[in-house]
HTML snippet that shows the backbone in 3Dmol.js (N, CA, C, O; Angstrom):
<script src="https://3Dmol.org/build/3Dmol-min.js"></script>
<div id="view" style="width:600px;height:400px;position:relative"></div>
<script>
const pdb = `
ATOM      1  N   UNK A   1     -32.972   2.180  -7.534  1.00  0.00           N
ATOM      2  CA  UNK A   1     -32.337   1.728  -6.079  1.00  0.00           C
ATOM      3  C   UNK A   1     -31.448   0.982  -6.036  1.00  0.00           C
ATOM      4  O   UNK A   1     -31.538   0.332  -7.078  1.00  0.00           O
ATOM      5  N   UNK A   2     -30.307   0.518  -5.279  1.00  0.00           N
ATOM      6  CA  UNK A   2     -29.212  -0.425  -5.675  1.00  0.00           C
ATOM      7  C   UNK A   2     -29.608  -1.146  -4.231  1.00  0.00           C
ATOM      8  O   UNK A   2     -30.170  -0.433  -3.400  1.00  0.00           O
ATOM      9  N   UNK A   3     -29.364  -2.393  -3.935  1.00  0.00           N
ATOM     10  CA  UNK A   3     -29.819  -3.180  -2.780  1.00  0.00           C
ATOM     11  C   UNK A   3     -28.762  -4.249  -2.809  1.00  0.00           C
ATOM     12  O   UNK A   3     -28.644  -5.064  -3.725  1.00  0.00           O
ATOM     13  N   UNK A   4     -27.749  -4.165  -1.382  1.00  0.00           N
ATOM     14  CA  UNK A   4     -26.604  -4.771  -1.337  1.00  0.00           C
ATOM     15  C   UNK A   4     -26.747  -6.088  -0.423  1.00  0.00           C
ATOM     16  O   UNK A   4     -26.661  -6.065   0.804  1.00  0.00           O
ATOM     17  N   UNK A   5     -26.907  -6.890  -0.964  1.00  0.00           N
ATOM     18  CA  UNK A   5     -26.797  -8.485   0.028  1.00  0.00           C
ATOM     19  C   UNK A   5     -25.714  -8.758   0.824  1.00  0.00           C
ATOM     20  O   UNK A   5     -24.600  -8.846   0.308  1.00  0.00           O
ATOM     21  N   UNK A   6     -25.862  -8.899   1.942  1.00  0.00           N
ATOM     22  CA  UNK A   6     -24.239  -9.362   2.976  1.00  0.00           C
ATOM     23  C   UNK A   6     -24.227 -10.676   2.957  1.00  0.00           C
ATOM     24  O   UNK A   6     -25.155 -11.483   3.018  1.00  0.00           O
ATOM     25  N   UNK A   7     -22.518 -10.888   2.819  1.00  0.00           N
ATOM     26  CA  UNK A   7     -22.472 -11.837   3.569  1.00  0.00           C
ATOM     27  C   UNK A   7     -21.374 -11.287   4.530  1.00  0.00           C
ATOM     28  O   UNK A   7     -20.483 -10.494   4.226  1.00  0.00           O
ATOM     29  N   UNK A   8     -21.698 -12.091   6.250  1.00  0.00           N
ATOM     30  CA  UNK A   8     -20.724 -11.872   7.237  1.00  0.00           C
ATOM     31  C   UNK A   8     -19.633 -12.965   7.161  1.00  0.00           C
ATOM     32  O   UNK A   8     -20.090 -14.025   7.590  1.00  0.00           O
ATOM     33  N   UNK A   9     -18.382 -13.064   6.772  1.00  0.00           N
ATOM     34  CA  UNK A   9     -17.683 -13.918   7.208  1.00  0.00           C
ATOM     35  C   UNK A   9     -16.993 -14.348   8.893  1.00  0.00           C
ATOM     36  O   UNK A   9     -16.796 -13.572   9.828  1.00  0.00           O
ATOM     37  N   UNK A  10     -16.794 -15.533   8.845  1.00  0.00           N
ATOM     38  CA  UNK A  10     -15.857 -15.571  10.688  1.00  0.00           C
ATOM     39  C   UNK A  10     -15.662 -17.037   9.914  1.00  0.00           C
ATOM     40  O   UNK A  10     -16.351 -17.761   9.196  1.00  0.00           O
ATOM     41  N   UNK A  11     -14.681 -17.046  10.328  1.00  0.00           N
ATOM     42  CA  UNK A  11     -13.890 -18.624  10.105  1.00  0.00           C
ATOM     43  C   UNK A  11     -14.295 -19.689   8.738  1.00  0.00           C
ATOM     44  O   UNK A  11     -14.412 -20.891   8.500  1.00  0.00           O
ATOM     45  N   UNK A  12     -14.413 -18.349   8.045  1.00  0.00           N
ATOM     46  CA  UNK A  12     -14.904 -19.119   6.786  1.00  0.00           C
ATOM     47  C   UNK A  12     -16.395 -19.646   6.234  1.00  0.00           C
ATOM     48  O   UNK A  12     -16.759 -20.182   5.187  1.00  0.00           O
ATOM     49  N   UNK A  13     -17.059 -19.233   7.436  1.00  0.00           N
ATOM     50  CA  UNK A  13     -18.654 -19.377   6.980  1.00  0.00           C
ATOM     51  C   UNK A  13     -19.493 -18.247   7.176  1.00  0.00           C
ATOM     52  O   UNK A  13     -19.293 -17.260   7.884  1.00  0.00           O
ATOM     53  N   UNK A  14     -20.678 -18.593   6.286  1.00  0.00           N
ATOM     54  CA  UNK A  14     -21.595 -17.577   6.397  1.00  0.00           C
ATOM     55  C   UNK A  14     -21.979 -16.977   7.829  1.00  0.00           C
ATOM     56  O   UNK A  14     -21.902 -17.943   8.589  1.00  0.00           O
ATOM     57  N   UNK A  15     -22.370 -15.810   8.591  1.00  0.00           N
ATOM     58  CA  UNK A  15     -22.405 -15.992   9.935  1.00  0.00           C
ATOM     59  C   UNK A  15     -23.455 -14.465  10.044  1.00  0.00           C
ATOM     60  O   UNK A  15     -23.525 -13.520   9.258  1.00  0.00           O
ATOM     61  N   UNK A  16     -24.154 -14.705  11.298  1.00  0.00           N
ATOM     62  CA  UNK A  16     -24.865 -13.294  11.250  1.00  0.00           C
ATOM     63  C   UNK A  16     -24.660 -13.422  13.116  1.00  0.00           C
ATOM     64  O   UNK A  16     -24.780 -14.436  13.803  1.00  0.00           O
ATOM     65  N   UNK A  17     -24.357 -12.170  13.511  1.00  0.00           N
ATOM     66  CA  UNK A  17     -23.605 -12.008  15.172  1.00  0.00           C
ATOM     67  C   UNK A  17     -25.235 -11.566  15.738  1.00  0.00           C
ATOM     68  O   UNK A  17     -26.166 -10.957  15.211  1.00  0.00           O
ATOM     69  N   UNK A  18     -25.089 -12.025  16.689  1.00  0.00           N
ATOM     70  CA  UNK A  18     -25.901 -11.964  18.258  1.00  0.00           C
ATOM     71  C   UNK A  18     -25.523 -10.434  18.934  1.00  0.00           C
ATOM     72  O   UNK A  18     -24.732 -10.493  19.875  1.00  0.00           O
ATOM     73  N   UNK A  19     -25.917  -9.327  18.621  1.00  0.00           N
ATOM     74  CA  UNK A  19     -25.345  -7.999  18.977  1.00  0.00           C
ATOM     75  C   UNK A  19     -24.151  -7.724  19.101  1.00  0.00           C
ATOM     76  O   UNK A  19     -23.395  -7.455  20.035  1.00  0.00           O
ATOM     77  N   UNK A  20     -24.064  -7.856  17.725  1.00  0.00           N
ATOM     78  CA  UNK A  20     -22.287  -8.016  17.707  1.00  0.00           C
ATOM     79  C   UNK A  20     -21.320  -8.575  18.225  1.00  0.00           C
ATOM     80  O   UNK A  20     -20.155  -8.185  18.144  1.00  0.00           O
ATOM     81  N   UNK A  21     -21.731  -9.585  18.831  1.00  0.00           N
ATOM     82  CA  UNK A  21     -20.550 -10.332  19.811  1.00  0.00           C
ATOM     83  C   UNK A  21     -20.521 -11.658  18.823  1.00  0.00           C
ATOM     84  O   UNK A  21     -21.368 -12.461  18.432  1.00  0.00           O
ATOM     85  N   UNK A  22     -18.646 -11.403  18.558  1.00  0.00           N
ATOM     86  CA  UNK A  22     -18.381 -12.829  17.945  1.00  0.00           C
ATOM     87  C   UNK A  22     -18.302 -14.001  18.366  1.00  0.00           C
ATOM     88  O   UNK A  22     -18.395 -14.966  17.608  1.00  0.00           O
ATOM     89  N   UNK A  23     -18.100 -14.113  19.762  1.00  0.00           N
ATOM     90  CA  UNK A  23     -18.970 -15.858  20.273  1.00  0.00           C
ATOM     91  C   UNK A  23     -19.923 -15.859  19.989  1.00  0.00           C
ATOM     92  O   UNK A  23     -20.447 -16.972  19.990  1.00  0.00           O
ATOM     93  N   UNK A  24     -20.820 -14.641  19.551  1.00  0.00           N
ATOM     94  CA  UNK A  24     -22.688 -15.335  19.746  1.00  0.00           C
ATOM     95  C   UNK A  24     -22.583 -15.364  17.660  1.00  0.00           C
ATOM     96  O   UNK A  24     -23.429 -14.612  17.176  1.00  0.00           O
ATOM     97  N   UNK A  25     -22.081 -15.782  17.052  1.00  0.00           N
ATOM     98  CA  UNK A  25     -22.357 -15.972  15.671  1.00  0.00           C
ATOM     99  C   UNK A  25     -23.687 -17.704  15.490  1.00  0.00           C
ATOM    100  O   UNK A  25     -23.899 -18.785  16.039  1.00  0.00           O
ATOM    101  N   UNK A  26     -24.154 -16.911  14.422  1.00  0.00           N
ATOM    102  CA  UNK A  26     -25.326 -18.469  14.406  1.00  0.00           C
ATOM    103  C   UNK A  26     -24.709 -18.408  12.760  1.00  0.00           C
ATOM    104  O   UNK A  26     -24.833 -17.332  12.175  1.00  0.00           O
ATOM    105  N   UNK A  27     -24.184 -19.328  12.181  1.00  0.00           N
ATOM    106  CA  UNK A  27     -23.943 -20.157  10.864  1.00  0.00           C
ATOM    107  C   UNK A  27     -25.152 -19.978  10.323  1.00  0.00           C
ATOM    108  O   UNK A  27     -26.013 -20.177  11.181  1.00  0.00           O
ATOM    109  N   UNK A  28     -25.773 -19.582   8.884  1.00  0.00           N
ATOM    110  CA  UNK A  28     -26.423 -19.305   7.945  1.00  0.00           C
ATOM    111  C   UNK A  28     -25.940 -20.108   6.934  1.00  0.00           C
ATOM    112  O   UNK A  28     -26.709 -20.775   6.242  1.00  0.00           O
ATOM    113  N   UNK A  29     -24.985 -20.112   6.808  1.00  0.00           N
ATOM    114  CA  UNK A  29     -24.525 -20.866   5.598  1.00  0.00           C
ATOM    115  C   UNK A  29     -22.939 -21.232   5.165  1.00  0.00           C
ATOM    116  O   UNK A  29     -22.215 -20.384   4.642  1.00  0.00           O
ATOM    117  N   UNK A  30     -22.619 -22.221   5.372  1.00  0.00           N
ATOM    118  CA  UNK A  30     -21.162 -22.955   5.586  1.00  0.00           C
ATOM    119  C   UNK A  30     -20.556 -22.765   4.167  1.00  0.00           C
ATOM    120  O   UNK A  30     -19.359 -23.011   4.020  1.00  0.00           O
ATOM    121  N   UNK A  31     -21.196 -22.402   3.263  1.00  0.00           N
ATOM    122  CA  UNK A  31     -20.508 -22.812   1.910  1.00  0.00           C
ATOM    123  C   UNK A  31     -20.514 -21.305   0.979  1.00  0.00           C
ATOM    124  O   UNK A  31     -21.142 -21.333  -0.079  1.00  0.00           O
ATOM    125  N   UNK A  32     -19.953 -20.263   1.301  1.00  0.00           N
ATOM    126  CA  UNK A  32     -19.737 -18.904   1.023  1.00  0.00           C
ATOM    127  C   UNK A  32     -20.367 -18.528  -0.750  1.00  0.00           C
ATOM    128  O   UNK A  32     -21.036 -17.611  -1.227  1.00  0.00           O
ATOM    129  N   UNK A  33     -19.726 -19.779  -1.312  1.00  0.00           N
ATOM    130  CA  UNK A  33     -20.013 -19.449  -2.791  1.00  0.00           C
ATOM    131  C   UNK A  33     -21.492 -19.860  -3.071  1.00  0.00           C
ATOM    132  O   UNK A  33     -21.928 -19.369  -4.112  1.00  0.00           O
ATOM    133  N   UNK A  34     -22.323 -20.612  -2.411  1.00  0.00           N
ATOM    134  CA  UNK A  34     -23.211 -20.857  -2.924  1.00  0.00           C
ATOM    135  C   UNK A  34     -24.406 -19.725  -2.111  1.00  0.00           C
ATOM    136  O   UNK A  34     -25.612 -19.595  -2.319  1.00  0.00           O
ATOM    137  N   UNK A  35     -23.494 -19.022  -1.139  1.00  0.00           N
ATOM    138  CA  UNK A  35     -24.837 -18.038  -0.789  1.00  0.00           C
ATOM    139  C   UNK A  35     -24.824 -17.085  -1.723  1.00  0.00           C
ATOM    140  O   UNK A  35     -25.876 -16.484  -1.939  1.00  0.00           O
ATOM    141  N   UNK A  36     -23.343 -16.673  -2.645  1.00  0.00           N
ATOM    142  CA  UNK A  36     -23.442 -15.782  -3.342  1.00  0.00           C
ATOM    143  C   UNK A  36     -24.226 -15.957  -4.582  1.00  0.00           C
ATOM    144  O   UNK A  36     -24.993 -15.177  -5.147  1.00  0.00           O
ATOM    145  N   UNK A  37     -23.876 -17.103  -4.860  1.00  0.00           N
ATOM    146  CA  UNK A  37     -24.977 -17.694  -6.011  1.00  0.00           C
ATOM    147  C   UNK A  37     -26.145 -17.736  -5.942  1.00  0.00           C
ATOM    148  O   UNK A  37     -26.829 -17.736  -6.966  1.00  0.00           O
ATOM    149  N   UNK A  38     -26.846 -17.800  -4.329  1.00  0.00           N
ATOM    150  CA  UNK A  38     -28.115 -17.766  -4.467  1.00  0.00           C
ATOM    151  C   UNK A  38     -28.382 -16.126  -4.705  1.00  0.00           C
ATOM    152  O   UNK A  38     -29.374 -15.664  -5.269  1.00  0.00           O
ATOM    153  N   UNK A  39     -27.212 -15.312  -4.116  1.00  0.00           N
ATOM    154  CA  UNK A  39     -28.314 -14.134  -4.385  1.00  0.00           C
ATOM    155  C   UNK A  39     -28.050 -13.489  -5.441  1.00  0.00           C
ATOM    156  O   UNK A  39     -28.593 -12.393  -5.578  1.00  0.00           O
ATOM    157  N   UNK A  40     -27.194 -13.961  -6.425  1.00  0.00           N
ATOM    158  CA  UNK A  40     -26.889 -13.428  -7.852  1.00  0.00           C
ATOM    159  C   UNK A  40     -28.516 -13.968  -8.459  1.00  0.00           C
ATOM    160  O   UNK A  40     -29.230 -13.340  -9.241  1.00  0.00           O
ATOM    161  N   UNK A  41     -28.797 -15.257  -7.852  1.00  0.00           N
ATOM    162  CA  UNK A  41     -30.065 -16.016  -8.453  1.00  0.00           C
ATOM    163  C   UNK A  41     -30.980 -15.163  -8.212  1.00  0.00           C
ATOM    164  O   UNK A  41     -31.845 -15.006  -9.074  1.00  0.00           O
ATOM    165  N   UNK A  42     -31.021 -14.538  -7.220  1.00  0.00           N
ATOM    166  CA  UNK A  42     -32.476 -13.446  -6.355  1.00  0.00           C
ATOM    167  C   UNK A  42     -32.043 -12.251  -7.321  1.00  0.00           C
ATOM    168  O   UNK A  42     -32.682 -11.359  -6.763  1.00  0.00           O
ATOM    169  N   UNK A  43     -31.393 -11.607  -8.395  1.00  0.00           N
ATOM    170  CA  UNK A  43     -31.721 -10.914  -8.832  1.00  0.00           C
ATOM    171  C   UNK A  43     -30.674  -9.733  -8.567  1.00  0.00           C
ATOM    172  O   UNK A  43     -30.674  -8.766  -9.329  1.00  0.00           O
ATOM    173  N   UNK A  44     -29.733  -9.808  -7.433  1.00  0.00           N
ATOM    174  CA  UNK A  44     -29.116  -8.924  -7.012  1.00  0.00           C
ATOM    175  C   UNK A  44     -27.845  -8.748  -8.051  1.00  0.00           C
ATOM    176  O   UNK A  44     -27.403  -9.565  -8.859  1.00  0.00           O
ATOM    177  N   UNK A  45     -27.357  -7.257  -7.726  1.00  0.00           N
ATOM    178  CA  UNK A  45     -26.529  -6.914  -8.649  1.00  0.00           C
ATOM    179  C   UNK A  45     -25.159  -6.375  -8.658  1.00  0.00           C
ATOM    180  O   UNK A  45     -24.478  -6.152  -9.659  1.00  0.00           O
ATOM    181  N   UNK A  46     -24.763  -6.151  -7.148  1.00  0.00           N
ATOM    182  CA  UNK A  46     -23.921  -6.334  -6.097  1.00  0.00           C
ATOM    183  C   UNK A  46     -23.974  -7.394  -5.397  1.00  0.00           C
ATOM    184  O   UNK A  46     -24.789  -8.297  -5.588  1.00  0.00           O
ATOM    185  N   UNK A  47     -22.796  -7.376  -4.204  1.00  0.00           N
ATOM    186  CA  UNK A  47     -22.538  -8.135  -3.063  1.00  0.00           C
ATOM    187  C   UNK A  47     -21.589  -7.430  -2.236  1.00  0.00           C
ATOM    188  O   UNK A  47     -20.538  -7.103  -2.789  1.00  0.00           O
ATOM    189  N   UNK A  48     -21.693  -7.235  -1.443  1.00  0.00           N
ATOM    190  CA  UNK A  48     -20.855  -6.688   0.163  1.00  0.00           C
ATOM    191  C   UNK A  48     -20.948  -7.916   1.091  1.00  0.00           C
ATOM    192  O   UNK A  48     -21.942  -8.516   1.498  1.00  0.00           O
ATOM    193  N   UNK A  49     -18.858  -8.245   1.440  1.00  0.00           N
ATOM    194  CA  UNK A  49     -18.860  -9.369   2.201  1.00  0.00           C
ATOM    195  C   UNK A  49     -17.995  -8.291   3.426  1.00  0.00           C
ATOM    196  O   UNK A  49     -17.301  -7.315   3.139  1.00  0.00           O
ATOM    197  N   UNK A  50     -18.304  -8.840   4.867  1.00  0.00           N
ATOM    198  CA  UNK A  50     -17.459  -8.192   5.468  1.00  0.00           C
ATOM    199  C   UNK A  50     -16.643  -9.396   6.365  1.00  0.00           C
ATOM    200  O   UNK A  50     -17.185 -10.341   6.938  1.00  0.00           O
ATOM    201  N   UNK A  51     -15.568  -9.169   6.332  1.00  0.00           N
ATOM    202  CA  UNK A  51     -14.598 -10.087   6.910  1.00  0.00           C
ATOM    203  C   UNK A  51     -14.500  -9.690   8.446  1.00  0.00           C
ATOM    204  O   UNK A  51     -13.925  -8.711   8.920  1.00  0.00           O
ATOM    205  N   UNK A  52     -15.160 -10.632   9.068  1.00  0.00           N
ATOM    206  CA  UNK A  52     -14.972 -10.221  10.547  1.00  0.00           C
ATOM    207  C   UNK A  52     -14.068 -10.540  11.570  1.00  0.00           C
ATOM    208  O   UNK A  52     -13.583  -9.904  12.506  1.00  0.00           O
ATOM    209  N   UNK A  53     -13.954 -11.826  11.103  1.00  0.00           N
ATOM    210  CA  UNK A  53     -12.003 -11.729  11.624  1.00  0.00           C
ATOM    211  C   UNK A  53     -11.068 -11.002  11.499  1.00  0.00           C
ATOM    212  O   UNK A  53     -10.137 -10.936  12.301  1.00  0.00           O
ATOM    213  N   UNK A  54     -11.206 -10.188  10.222  1.00  0.00           N
ATOM    214  CA  UNK A  54     -10.035  -9.237   9.832  1.00  0.00           C
ATOM    215  C   UNK A  54     -10.518  -7.646  11.072  1.00  0.00           C
ATOM    216  O   UNK A  54      -9.759  -7.023  11.815  1.00  0.00           O
ATOM    217  N   UNK A  55     -11.868  -7.466  10.861  1.00  0.00           N
ATOM    218  CA  UNK A  55     -12.539  -6.665  11.636  1.00  0.00           C
ATOM    219  C   UNK A  55     -12.259  -6.826  13.407  1.00  0.00           C
ATOM    220  O   UNK A  55     -11.798  -5.926  14.110  1.00  0.00           O
ATOM    221  N   UNK A  56     -12.592  -7.951  13.800  1.00  0.00           N
ATOM    222  CA  UNK A  56     -12.435  -8.226  15.210  1.00  0.00           C
ATOM    223  C   UNK A  56     -10.780  -8.120  15.704  1.00  0.00           C
ATOM    224  O   UNK A  56     -10.256  -7.400  16.555  1.00  0.00           O
ATOM    225  N   UNK A  57     -10.225  -9.113  14.828  1.00  0.00           N
ATOM    226  CA  UNK A  57      -8.859  -9.661  14.909  1.00  0.00           C
ATOM    227  C   UNK A  57      -7.767  -9.051  14.899  1.00  0.00           C
ATOM    228  O   UNK A  57      -6.808  -9.139  15.667  1.00  0.00           O
ATOM    229  N   UNK A  58      -8.034  -8.047  13.466  1.00  0.00           N
ATOM    230  CA  UNK A  58      -6.953  -7.555  13.150  1.00  0.00           C
ATOM    231  C   UNK A  58      -6.050  -8.540  11.752  1.00  0.00           C
ATOM    232  O   UNK A  58      -4.941  -8.328  11.260  1.00  0.00           O
ATOM    233  N   UNK A  59      -6.945  -9.489  11.480  1.00  0.00           N
ATOM    234  CA  UNK A  59      -6.160 -10.348  10.355  1.00  0.00           C
ATOM    235  C   UNK A  59      -7.302 -11.189   9.655  1.00  0.00           C
ATOM    236  O   UNK A  59      -8.064 -11.806  10.399  1.00  0.00           O
ATOM    237  N   UNK A  60      -7.403 -11.231   8.907  1.00  0.00           N
ATOM    238  CA  UNK A  60      -8.033 -11.916   8.153  1.00  0.00           C
ATOM    239  C   UNK A  60      -7.704 -13.643   8.528  1.00  0.00           C
ATOM    240  O   UNK A  60      -6.639 -14.141   8.890  1.00  0.00           O
ATOM    241  N   UNK A  61      -9.141 -14.358   8.271  1.00  0.00           N
ATOM    242  CA  UNK A  61      -8.642 -15.991   7.660  1.00  0.00           C
ATOM    243  C   UNK A  61      -9.702 -16.251   6.602  1.00  0.00           C
ATOM    244  O   UNK A  61      -9.965 -17.337   6.087  1.00  0.00           O
ATOM    245  N   UNK A  62     -10.337 -14.924   6.335  1.00  0.00           N
ATOM    246  CA  UNK A  62     -11.185 -15.619   5.127  1.00  0.00           C
ATOM    247  C   UNK A  62     -11.149 -15.304   3.770  1.00  0.00           C
ATOM    248  O   UNK A  62     -12.024 -14.927   2.991  1.00  0.00           O
ATOM    249  N   UNK A  63      -9.672 -15.592   3.616  1.00  0.00           N
ATOM    250  CA  UNK A  63      -9.028 -15.168   2.154  1.00  0.00           C
ATOM    251  C   UNK A  63      -9.640 -16.242   1.411  1.00  0.00           C
ATOM    252  O   UNK A  63     -10.498 -15.897   0.598  1.00  0.00           O
ATOM    253  N   UNK A  64      -9.360 -17.573   1.527  1.00  0.00           N
ATOM    254  CA  UNK A  64     -10.135 -18.882   0.755  1.00  0.00           C
ATOM    255  C   UNK A  64     -11.787 -18.753   0.659  1.00  0.00           C
ATOM    256  O   UNK A  64     -12.342 -19.419  -0.216  1.00  0.00           O
ATOM    257  N   UNK A  65     -12.423 -18.089   1.352  1.00  0.00           N
ATOM    258  CA  UNK A  65     -13.508 -17.654   1.259  1.00  0.00           C
ATOM    259  C   UNK A  65     -13.752 -16.699  -0.326  1.00  0.00           C
ATOM    260  O   UNK A  65     -13.983 -16.797  -1.532  1.00  0.00           O
ATOM    261  N   UNK A  66     -13.524 -15.886   0.657  1.00  0.00           N
ATOM    262  CA  UNK A  66     -13.224 -14.605  -0.689  1.00  0.00           C
ATOM    263  C   UNK A  66     -13.280 -15.175  -1.960  1.00  0.00           C
ATOM    264  O   UNK A  66     -14.125 -14.995  -2.837  1.00  0.00           O
ATOM    265  N   UNK A  67     -12.008 -16.080  -1.965  1.00  0.00           N
ATOM    266  CA  UNK A  67     -11.241 -16.291  -3.545  1.00  0.00           C
ATOM    267  C   UNK A  67     -12.974 -17.504  -4.200  1.00  0.00           C
ATOM    268  O   UNK A  67     -13.528 -17.509  -5.299  1.00  0.00           O
ATOM    269  N   UNK A  68     -13.153 -17.974  -3.468  1.00  0.00           N
ATOM    270  CA  UNK A  68     -14.238 -19.046  -3.501  1.00  0.00           C
ATOM    271  C   UNK A  68     -15.246 -18.004  -3.852  1.00  0.00           C
ATOM    272  O   UNK A  68     -15.278 -18.120  -5.077  1.00  0.00           O
ATOM    273  N   UNK A  69     -16.043 -17.110  -3.561  1.00  0.00           N
ATOM    274  CA  UNK A  69     -16.826 -16.061  -3.908  1.00  0.00           C
ATOM    275  C   UNK A  69     -17.039 -15.595  -5.048  1.00  0.00           C
ATOM    276  O   UNK A  69     -17.938 -15.779  -5.868  1.00  0.00           O
ATOM    277  N   UNK A  70     -15.881 -14.797  -5.030  1.00  0.00           N
ATOM    278  CA  UNK A  70     -15.034 -14.420  -6.939  1.00  0.00           C
ATOM    279  C   UNK A  70     -15.396 -15.270  -7.649  1.00  0.00           C
ATOM    280  O   UNK A  70     -16.276 -15.014  -8.470  1.00  0.00           O
ATOM    281  N   UNK A  71     -14.789 -16.663  -7.557  1.00  0.00           N
ATOM    282  CA  UNK A  71     -15.226 -17.439  -8.913  1.00  0.00           C
ATOM    283  C   UNK A  71     -16.358 -17.876  -8.606  1.00  0.00           C
ATOM    284  O   UNK A  71     -16.410 -18.451  -9.693  1.00  0.00           O
ATOM    285  N   UNK A  72     -17.259 -18.127  -8.170  1.00  0.00           N
ATOM    286  CA  UNK A  72     -18.417 -18.455  -8.123  1.00  0.00           C
ATOM    287  C   UNK A  72     -19.336 -17.558  -8.775  1.00  0.00           C
ATOM    288  O   UNK A  72     -20.281 -18.244  -9.164  1.00  0.00           O
ATOM    289  N   UNK A  73     -19.527 -16.185  -9.119  1.00  0.00           N
ATOM    290  CA  UNK A  73     -20.183 -14.868  -9.319  1.00  0.00           C
ATOM    291  C   UNK A  73     -19.325 -13.891 -10.131  1.00  0.00           C
ATOM    292  O   UNK A  73     -18.117 -13.915 -10.370  1.00  0.00           O
ATOM    293  N   UNK A  74     -20.237 -13.065 -10.472  1.00  0.00           N
ATOM    294  CA  UNK A  74     -19.555 -12.018 -11.836  1.00  0.00           C
ATOM    295  C   UNK A  74     -19.856 -10.696 -11.621  1.00  0.00           C
ATOM    296  O   UNK A  74     -19.849  -9.706 -12.353  1.00  0.00           O
ATOM    297  N   UNK A  75     -20.189 -10.933 -10.172  1.00  0.00           N
ATOM    298  CA  UNK A  75     -20.694  -9.450  -9.879  1.00  0.00           C
ATOM    299  C   UNK A  75     -19.753  -8.745  -9.183  1.00  0.00           C
ATOM    300  O   UNK A  75     -18.790  -9.420  -8.818  1.00  0.00           O
ATOM    301  N   UNK A  76     -19.744  -7.381  -8.839  1.00  0.00           N
ATOM    302  CA  UNK A  76     -19.085  -6.429  -8.219  1.00  0.00           C
ATOM    303  C   UNK A  76     -18.950  -6.738  -7.020  1.00  0.00           C
ATOM    304  O   UNK A  76     -20.085  -7.125  -6.743  1.00  0.00           O
ATOM    305  N   UNK A  77     -18.207  -6.860  -5.902  1.00  0.00           N
ATOM    306  CA  UNK A  77     -17.815  -7.838  -4.576  1.00  0.00           C
ATOM    307  C   UNK A  77     -17.322  -5.769  -3.669  1.00  0.00           C
ATOM    308  O   UNK A  77     -16.538  -4.869  -3.970  1.00  0.00           O
ATOM    309  N   UNK A  78     -18.081  -5.928  -2.857  1.00  0.00           N
ATOM    310  CA  UNK A  78     -17.496  -4.680  -1.797  1.00  0.00           C
ATOM    311  C   UNK A  78     -17.003  -5.274  -0.900  1.00  0.00           C
ATOM    312  O   UNK A  78     -17.780  -6.175  -0.581  1.00  0.00           O
ATOM    313  N   UNK A  79     -15.866  -5.283  -0.114  1.00  0.00           N
ATOM    314  CA  UNK A  79     -15.394  -5.938   1.157  1.00  0.00           C
ATOM    315  C   UNK A  79     -14.770  -4.793   1.916  1.00  0.00           C
ATOM    316  O   UNK A  79     -14.274  -4.986   3.026  1.00  0.00           O
TER     317      UNK A  79
END
`;
const viewer = $3Dmol.createViewer("view");
viewer.addModel(pdb, "pdb");
viewer.setStyle({}, {cartoon: {color: "spectrum"}});
viewer.zoomTo();
viewer.render();
</script>
């Protein structure tokens, strides 16, 4: 079985939405690269990233966060 840990990105930080509402986001980590390294250190072999700004607003503001994640780990990333 393959488990995909997820990083949901909003405005460049890792969040979870309450009931799917963008204005009800809880920040879990303000460093997406550090979060990705944590998942790798825990033994995960894949990473799933969600660009919430892109999904909700139709335009991404998370390119730098994605680049930092890609530079931090060598795992395959599903975006």
